[in-house]
Structures are given as structure tokens and as C-alpha cells.
N, C-alpha and C positions, 0 to 999 in steps of 0.2 A: 653540779648543774650540767656540766659537759657530758658526764656519763649518762645522766637521765635523758638528755637530748639525743645522744647517740642510740640509747636503748629504744626510744620512741621511733626514731628514724628506721632502725633495723626492723622493728616490729611492723611498721607501715610497709617497708619494702617486702617483707615476707608475705604479708597479706595480699599485696598487689601482685606478687609473683604467682601465688597460689590461684588468684582470680584468673590470671592470664592462662594458666595451665588448665583450669577447669573449662574456660571458654574454648580453648584449643581442642580439648578432649571431647567437648560437647558438640563441636562443629560437625555438621553432617555433609560430607562430600558426595553422598549418594543422591542428594536433592537434585531433581531435574531442573535444568536452567533453560528457559524459553524466552525468546526475544520477539518483540513486536514494535512497530514504529508509530503506534497510536493513530489518532484520527478516527473518522467514522467507519473506515473499513475494518477497524478492530472492534466493531460492535459485539461480535460473538465472544471475544476475549473479555471485554468489560462485563458482559452479562453472565459469563460463566464463573466469574470470580466468587460469587456467592455460593454456587454449587460446589466449587473446589474447597471452600472453607468448611462446608457442611459434611462433605463426604469423609469416609474413614481413611482413604488412602493418603499418602504423604503429599501435602500441597506443594506444587512446583514453585520455583523461584521465577516469577514472571517479571522480566526486565524490559523497560522502555528504552528504545534507541531513537536517535534523531533521524535515522534513515534506514531503509531496508538494505542499503549497501553495507552499512556498518554491521548489520545482522549477518549478512552473507560472509563477510570477512571473519566475524566471530565464530560462525559455524565452521569455516575452513580451518581456523586456528584451533578449534576444539574447546573454546571457552563457553560455547553454547551447545546444548544438546538438540535443540529444535528451534525453529524461528520462521517467521513469515517474510518472504522476499517478493518484491514486485516482479511480475511476469516479464515486464519490459527489460529487466536487467538480467534475466536468467541466462541468456545466450553468452553474455560477457563472462559471467562467473562459471559457467559450465566448462570453459576452456582452462580454468585455473587448476593447479595442483590440489588434490584432495576432494574435488567435487564428486568423484566416483564413490566416495564413502558416504555420500548423502542419498536419501531416498525421499520421494514425495509421499506424504501421508494425508494431505488434504488440500483444499483450495477455497478461496473466497471469491465468489462470483458477483458481478455487478453488471447491469445492462449497459451495452455499448453507448447508446444514446448519442445522436448527432447534436452537438452543443456549440453554439457560437458565443464566445465570451468577449466582451469589450474591455479595453484597457480602462482602468480606474480613472474617472474624470471625463471620459469621452462619452458624449451624448449624441449618438446618431441612430437613425432608423435603418431598417433593412435595406431600403433602396439607396441609402447614402453611404453604403460600404464601398462603392466603386471609387477607385483611386487610392484606397487605403491599403496598408500592408497587413496581410492576414496570414498567420502561421497555419500550416497544414502538414499532415504527415506524409502524404504522397499524392500525386496527381490522380491516381486511380482509386483512392481510398473511398470506401463505401459511405463514410460519413460526409465527405465532400460531395459525393454524388447525390446523397439524400438532401443536403442543404441546397445544392444548385436546383434540384427538381422542385423543392418547395418554394424557393425564391421565384422561379419561373411561374409556378402555379399562382403565386400571390401577385404577380405582375411587377416584381422588382428587377431592375436591370443591374446585374452585378458583373457584367462582362469585363469591366476595367479593374477588377480587384487585382492587386499585386500579391501573388502567393509566395510565401517563403517556406521552404521545406525544412522540417526539423522533427526530432523525436517528440513524442507526447510529453515526456517529463521535462523537456526544455521549454515548453510553451508558456507556462505560467511565469517562470523566471524571465522569459523574454518580454512578457507583458509588464512585469515589475520594473524591468530596465528600460521600458518604453522603446524597445527595439522593434516591436510590432504594435499595431493598433487593435488587433483582434486575433482570436485563435479559434480554430475548429478542433475541439477537444473531445475525448471520450467522456462518457458520463461519469466515470469513476474519478475524474479530476474536477467535477463541477462544484462539489462542496468546498474543496480547497480554494477554488477561484472565488467563490462567494465569501468565504471567510476572510480573504485578503482584500475584499472590496471591489472585485471585478464583476460587474453585472452581467447577467445572462440576457442576450438579445434574442436568441432563438434556441429552442430545444425540441427534439423529436425522439421519443423513445422507441418508435416503431421502425427500428433499423434491422434489416435482415443481414446478418453477418455472412461472409463467404468470400473474403479476399485476404491478401497478405496483411492488410491493415487490421482487419477484424475477422480472423478465421473462424468459421462456424465450429470447427472441430474442437477448439479450446473452450467452448461453452462460456465465453465472456469472463474468463478467469482474470482477476485483478491481482491477487496474491496467491502464492503457493506456500503451503506449510511444509518445510523441509525438516527432516530428522536424520541424525546419524543412524546408519543401518543397525548398529548394535544397540541402539536405544529405542527402537521402534516399540517394543513391548512396554518399556517404562513410560513412554509418551502416550500410550493408548488411553489411560484414564483422563488425561487432558483432552484428547481428541473426543472422547465420549462426552465430556462436559460441554465441549463446543457444539456437538451434535444436538445435545439436549436443549440448547438455546433456540434452536430452530422452531420449537413449539411455541415460543413467545410471540406476542403480537408485534407488528412493526413499530408501534409507538413505545412498547416496552424496550425494544432494542435502541430506539432513538433516545429514550430517557437514559439508558445505560451509557450512551456516548456523551450526552449532554452533562451528565453528572461527573464524568471522568475527564472531560476536556473543556476547552473554552469555546466550543462550538455551540451557539444558541440552538435550543430545541426547535425554534421557529424556522431556522434555515434547514434543519434536517427534515422537517415535515414536508418541505417542498420537493424532496428527492426520495427515490426508492431506497430500500434498506438492503445492505449486502447480505449474502447467504453463504453459509459454510457447509461444505459437503466433503465426502471422502474422495481421494484421488490416488493415482499411482504413477509410476515412472513413465508411462506412455505419454503423459501430458508434456514432459520435458522434450521428448522427441518431436512432438508436433510444434512446440514453441521454437525449437532450434531451426526446424525447416522453414517455418513461417518467417522467422527473423532474418534468415538468409535471403529469402525472396524479397522481403520488404526492404532490406538494405540495398540490394541490387537495384530495385526500382527507385529508391531515394537518390542513389548516386546518378542515375540517368536523369532524374528531374533536376538535380543541382547542375549537372553538365549542360542541360538545356536552358537554364535560366539566362 
């Protein structure tokens, strides 16, 4: 009985070992690994997945990350071949070791849009913002100027608003922490705000970019698709698939997001759809220059508070 049990165990061990060897041998290390942080800005990625499955080229390993910062670190460490990184974070990562091995192959653009978001549970009108703490990027930001001009045109006195200066990506967390009562955000953060239950009080998409806050030269880019320079050709089929999604209708792109996220289609219908297009390394130069000017201005604003 003992010999029989030992024989069965040995047989099972041999089969298990062979299975592991076959899996290891079948593993394809040449598969391109691409990272994105999800949400509505990934509309082209979600919509392209069907095309990627249908095409004859090797389907990439598309991985979802919690943040684009994680994607940037994965790119720098070499565990990703390509990935989408928020433009607001480019300047910080450009100073790190290994960034020179990366190149820009595309961008996702979204209208700047002057948007005032209220803290969840706060029920005030435009003329009742005076006296409240409102997050803003900088005193000379074109989004703030557009809001002030529209408020004046509508007869709302907002002269007593207490502005608090911070980066755009810090504004929604500040609302969540009740550190501010409202925030003047870029349009690209509007769906995130709505998803978290922060209502939009005011929104104007007719914003003419042209300052350090919203430079015209960067064409309203919200995300940049970075690739390792030696993987550019391998990433090209994925880029082509993203480009093909731009032929879809806005509602088709919204459906792709709604089907792959927890964002309701109804929320997406109220907002523009992001667009994907090709880009090159010139984009990084513009962002670095704009980030430097913007940081200098924000430091001045904070010093004057």
C-alpha cells in the first residue's frame, strides 16, 4: 500500500513538473506590455481592444494601474514597454534616471474647459461663493480669468472668495478632505469629480489657452503615451489601433468607457470625449518649460497669501 501511494505521488509530481516546464517554455517574453490608469481618458484604449483581438499581430499585454505615477515608475524600471502618463507629472519624472530612454509616440487631448466644482454636500449658487475657500492653480490662470469674467457678466459678486493655490491633481483630494469648498479645475478632471459626487456649479468650454496654466502650444494634452525608444516599432500596431478608434462616434467611445469602468454612461454624455493623436518629443520640451513658469508663478502666489 505504501509503495502504491509513493508511486502515485511520484507520478503526480512528474506530471506537475512537466506542466510547469511547458508553461515556462510557452511563455512569450516578447509580448509588448502597455500601461494605462483607466477612467474616461482611456476611451481609445478600451475601444481599441476589439481591434487588437481581431488583428493578426501579437496582442499586447494591456495592464491597468492605479495611477499614471505607477506607470511612469514601471516605464523607468523597464517592466513596461509603453504607457500613458499625466502631463501634469511629466516634469517631475523627466528629471529621473532613465527618462532619456523614453520617447513620446502619442497624446490624449481634452478641452481645458473652465469648471467650478463644489464640495460634495455643499449647496450654493454662483453669487454665494464669496467667503468660501476655492482651490485654483494660479492667480493668472486663464481658467480663473474666464470664471471671473463670466461671474461679472452674470452679476455675481465673487470679490471675497478666498483662493488657495495648488496643482490641479491636488484639487479633488482637497475637496474630498473638505480642505476647500470648491475648485476651479481643468475639464479633464470633471468626470472624476462627478464620479466622486462633487457637483459642477459652472462650466465653460470656450476657453482660449495661452498661459502657463493652459499653454496653447501643448494642444490641451491630458496624457502622453511614452514608449521605450527601442520598442517604438513594436508599439506601432497598438498606436495604429488607437488611431483607428478616432473614426468612432462620441457615444461609441463613451459606451466603451462605461462598459469597462464604473462610470455611468449618463455622466459621460454630459462631457466631451477625449481624442488620441500622434505626438513626438517636442511635446515634452514645451511641458517642461510651461511647468517651470507655472511653478514660479505658484510660488509667488503662495508667498503673497
